[in-house]
N, C-alpha and C positions, 0 to 999 in steps of 0.2 A: 504494500500500500504506500504509494509515493505521495508526499505532500510537501508544500513549501512553507508550512506553518512555522518552521524554525526561523524564518526570515521576516517575521512580522514587523519588527521595528524599522528595518531598512525600507521595506515596502510601504509601510504607513507614511514614512517621511517623504517618499516619492509621491504618494497620492496627495498629501497635503500641499505639495508644491505644484501640483498640476492644476492650473487655473481653469482649464476647460472642464476638468472633472468636477471641480468644486462648484462650478456653475450648473452642471448637469445634475448633481446630487441634490440641489435645492428643490428639484421636482418631487422628492420624497414627501416633503411636508404638504405640498399642494395636492399631490396625486393620491396619497395613501393616508396620511395622518388625519387630515381634515375630513376626508371621506369616511374613515372609520368612525370618527367621533359623531358624525351625523347619522351613520347607519345603525349604531348600537342603541340609540335612543328610541328606535322604532320597536324595540323589544321591551315591553313593559316589565317583564320579569327577568331582566338581563342577568342579574347575579344568581337568581335561581336556576336559570338556564346553564350558566357556567358551572354551578355546583352539580347539576345533573350530568353535564358532559364529563366532569371529573369522575363522578361515580361510575359512569358507563365505561370510560377508558380504564379505570382501575379494575373494574369487574372483569374486563377482557384480559388484562395483563395478569391478574391473580390466578387465572386458570388458562394460561396461554396454550398449553399443550392440548387441553380438552377442546378448546374452540378451534384450533388448527386441525385437529383430527375430525371434528364435525364438518368444518369447511371442506376438507379434502374429500370426505365421504360424499357430501352433497354435490360438489363440483364434478367428481368422477362419475356420479350417477347421471350427470347431464352431458357426458361425453368429453370432459376436459381432462387433460393430463396435468397432474400437479407434481412439481419437482421442487426439491429443497436444495439450497446451496449454503454451505457453511461459510465459505469464503468468497471474496470477490472473484478470484481466479476461477473457482468452480462455477460460479454463476455465468461467467463469460463462456466457459467451456460448454455448459449446457445449452446456451442459446446458439452458439456456433454449431453444435451437433444437430440442433433442431433445423437450422438453416441448411446444413448439408443433407440431412434426411429428406428434405423437401426440395432439394436442388434450387435453393434460393440464390439469386444473383443480386437482388436489390431489396433493402429493407427500409421502409419509411417509418419514422418515429414521431410519436407525440411526446411532449415534454415529460421527462422523467428524471428526477434528481438521483434516483438510485442508479440509473444507467450512467450518469455522470460519475457517481461514486465508484462504480466498479470499472470504469474505463471501457465501456462496451463498444463505443465507436471504433476505438483503436483495435480491439479484438476482432470485430467484424471485418475491418479493412485488411488486417493481416490474413484473415481466412478467405479473402477474395470476395467478400460480400460488401456491396456499396451501401453504407448507411446514409440516409437523407433525413435531416431534421426538418419537420414541417411546422412546428411552432415558429411564428415569425421571428421572435427574438432569438431563439436557438438557431434558426436558419441563418440569420445575420451573423451570428458568432461563428458558425461552421464555415461559411464562405470567407470569413476574415481569419484565415489560417487556424481554424479550430480553436478560437479563443474561448476561454472558460467563462461561464456565466458569472455575473457579479451579484445576483440576487436570485432567490429561489422561486419567486413569483414573476418578477420582471427582469429576466436575465440580461437585458441590454439597456438597462436604465442609465448606465454610465456613459452612453453615447447620445449625441444629439442628432437632429434630423440631417444636418449638413454632412456629418461623417457618414451616415447611412446613404445619403444621396451619392456621395463620391464613391462609396464602396460598390453600390449597385451599377453605376455607370462603368466602373472598371471591370467588375467581374462579369456582368451580363453583356457588356459591349453595347450598351444602349445610350441614348441621349440622357443627359443628367436631368433628373426630375427633382422638384423641390416641394411639391404638394404631397401631403401624407396619403391622400386617396390615390394619387398616381403611383406612389411607391408601393403601397399595399397591392394595387392592381397588378403591378409588374411582378411582384413576388407570387401572386396568385397564378399568373400565366406561366411562370417558370415551374412552380410546384405541381401544376395540374398534370403535366406529363409524367412526373414521378408517381403521383397518385394512381395513374392509369396503368403504369408499367411495373409496379412493385410486386414482388412475390410474397412478402411478409410485412405485417404491420406490428410494430412494437409500441406498447403504451406502458405508462406507470399505472399505479392504482392508489387512489386516495384512501379507499377503505375496502376491505374484504369482508363479506357478510357470511357468517358461518351457516345460518339457518337455510340459506338458499344456494350457497356456492357461487355467489355473485361478486363481481368487482364493480365498485362505484367510481366513476371518473368525472372530474370537474374541470371544464375548460371554458375559455371565452372565445375561441376562434373557430370551433367546429372541425378543426383538422383531425381531432380524435376520431370522429365518425368516419372520415375519409380513410383513416388508417385501419378501421375495423370492419366496415360493412361494404367497402368498395372492392376492387379487384383482388387485394391480397388474400390468398387462399389460406394463409396461416396468421393467426393472431397470438402474439406472445405478450403476456402481462408480467412485468417485473416490478416487484415491490418488496418492502421490508416486512419481516416476520411480525413486527409489532402493529401492523395496520389492520389487524383482525378486529371485528366487532361482532357480537353475538347475533344481533337482529337488525332488521330494517328500521325498527323504531329507534334503535341507537343511532343509526345513520341520520335519521330525521332530526334528532337533537343536535348532533354535531354540525349538520348543514345549516342550522340557524346561526351558527357562529363562524364557520369557516370562511364563507365569502365576505361577510361583513368585516372580519378581522383582516382578511388578505387584501381586498381591493375596495372595500366600502360599498359593496353591492349586496342587496338583500338576497339575491340568488345569482349564481353565475349564468352566463348566456347558455351554456350547455351542461346538462347534468344527465349522465348516462348510467344505466344499470345493465350490465352485460352478463348474461348467464348462459354460457356454453356456445358451441359452434352452431352453424345453421342446421336447422332440422328439416325434415321432409316437408315440402309444401311452402317453406319460407323463401322469400325472394332475395334476401341479402344476408350478409354475415359471412364469416370465414368457414372454410371446410374443416379446419383444425384449430384448436385453441389450447394454449398451454399457460400455466401459471409457474413462474420461477420465483420462489419466495426466498428472500435472502436474509441470512443471519448477519454476517459481517460485523460481529462484535456485539450485536444487540442483546442476545440472551445473557451475555456476560454481565449486563447491568441489572438483571432481575435479582431482587433480594438484597441489593447493595445500596450504597449511598446515592447512586444516580439513577435509580429505577424510574423516578418521576419524569426523567427526560423521554422515556418511551411513550409518554402520553402525547408528545408533540404531534400536531396535525399539519405541520409545515405550512402555516399561514403566512409567516414572515412578519407578523406584527412586531415582534421583539426587535428586529433589525430596523424596521421603519421608524421606530421611536427611540432608538439608541443614539445618544449624542456622539458616540465614537464612530459607529457605522455611518452616520449622516455626514461625517467629515472625511472618511477615508474610503468608503465604498467596500465592496465585497472582496476584491482581488487581494487586498492586503492580508487577509486571513489565511490565504495559502492553500485552501482546500474547497470542497464543494459547498460546505455549510458555513456561511459567514455570520457576523453579528453575535449577539449573546448566545443564541442556541448553538452556533458553531463553536463558540469558545468553550462550551461544555462538551459537545459531541465529538469534536476532533480529538481532544486529549483522551476522551473516554474510549474512542474506537481505535486510535493509533498509538496510544500510550502517552502519558503526560510528559515523558522525557523527550518526545518528538514534537511537542508543541508548548515549549516552556513559557512563551510570552502570552499565549491566548487567554489563560485565566486572569491575566492582568490587563487585558484589552477592554476594560470596562470601568466606568466610574462608580459602579454599585449604587447608582441613583435610584434604582428600583422601578424605572419606567417599564422595563421589559416584563417584570412580574405583574405589574398593574394591568397591562394590556393583553397578557397571554390569555386566550380564551379557555384554556384548560388549567390555569393557575399553577404553572410550573414555577417553583421558587428559584428562578435563575440566579439572582444575587447570592443566595445561600449556597447553591451548587458551585458557583465560582469561588466562593470563600473556601469550600471544602477542598477544591482542587488546589488552591493556594496552600492550604494546610498540608496536603499530601506532598506537595513539592518541597515544602520546608522540612517535613519529617524525613523525607528521603535524601535530603541534602542536595537537591537539584537547583536551588537558587545560589547566586554568588555568595562567597563567604562573607563579604562585607555587609550584604543585605541581611543575611542570617544573624550576623553579629549585632547589627543595629536593632533588629527585631527582638533578639534575646535581651539586649540592654534595656530596650523600652519595656519589655515584659517584666523584667526584674524591678525596674523603677515603678511601674504601675502597681506592683504588689506591695510597695512601700509608700503609703500615702504622703508622709511628711517629706520624703525624698522627692516624690513626684511633684508636690506643690513647689518645693524649692527649685527644682529644675524648670518647671513651667514659668516661674517668675523670672529666672535668668533668661530663658528663651524669649519671653515677651520683650524684655529690655533690649536684647541683642537685635531682634527683628525690627524694633522701633528705630534703633540706631542705623541699621542697614537701610531702612526705608527713607530716612532723611526727612526734609521738610515736606516733600510731596507724598510721603507714605507709600512709595512704590519701590519695590526691590527690582532693580534692573538685571542683576546677576547674582545667582546663588550657586556657588561651587558644590559639587557632590550631590546635586538635587535631581539627577536623572534627566536633565534637559528641560526642566520646568520653565526656566526663564529664557530659553533660547529664542522663543518666538513671541513672548508676551511678558509683561511686567506682573509681578506678584504683589497684590495689595498687602500693605503692612499696617500694623496697629499704630494709631496716632497717639495713644495714651501710654503704651508700654506696660499695660496692666493685664493680668489674666482675667478670665471670665469670672472666677470666684471673687476676685478683688472688686471688679466692677459691680457684681451682684450684691456684695455687702454694702457698697456705697448706695446703690439704688434702694435697698431696704431701709437704710437710715433716712433717706430723703422721701 
């Protein structure tokens, strides 16, 4: 499993210096944050709905083996082949084998973060199968030298219209277009030929429904339908083992929250429930259907400190509201899952020693937990990761020494108060008449790009509090 999460600091610095990216990222607030705020007020019992979603996700995870067995039994009864992959490599091997079995030359894909996670496109290409992304954002990234997505819902949010116009003109060999409707029309023309000539369609799965053996798919472009009911004779669903839900009623509860949290819509443009291949007398659908259900480290979280991450429904709300993600975008995080959820998932899946900076790539302001539709305590999970790094000696020696010194002082109130008084006076002196610290050595770059406000009084909080009580 290859990631670039170890290079977070250097990549984040590059993104902060990218003026064009900073302008493009401002769309997050307009496009998603404001829209979500307006959408959730439509649910009168919003908190009760969140609580119900948490209960339903927990119920599925608490008996994951039972519900997966139920799902497999019901899906198999409807003519589906259900396969399990413990690792990313095994998942790719299974899908390549399916392609070879059915003599597949071209596979069209609907957006799937799990396919990004396992590196499916690269595996298909090596096997001589042409993968074609049909989600517009993913298609743009694919023709741009297979660039990685920067967001799990809006993969190309880091680019503006002008960049896409230049890319289409260069790759398609057409006149440069600047209107969005013209650009989408051009993409439609290009993709139509792929839809009609593909041998296999590959989709993700937002939810797997145990009681019926069904996959639920949520999209906004309709390309998922083209990948599953048009010419492709084979439909492969690839999704994570944690996406199981017991009943259709559970899906209904989650669907009240997913689109509102993701894009601010009461319901996505397309919501599909697919149950098995085409049956006798039916006019559309694939001849063969497969589920490839991926573990990839997920079951290792069960029963542990980070099990609550398995509730995640991949809405992206945590990253949309994260002040860190809003400034650096998704590529700085170095793997498929960015933002607060990625800062927990990447170390959990790849090992905390391979993503040392990600648990620290957050202010712990709590916005992510507030907006999470399934109430994942992301700040607490990030703190737990930091503790594990500290306990295993994975942080720099000087950082560990400073924290141990602070901890020792904090357990000695008189010493802590004395140290606080000294620190307050020193910071006042450093701030000068303007009460702004321009440079602070050994502070991890805090003052490289901004001034640090300093106290004008040189007094601690407790000193000021005692004065206020007297007055």
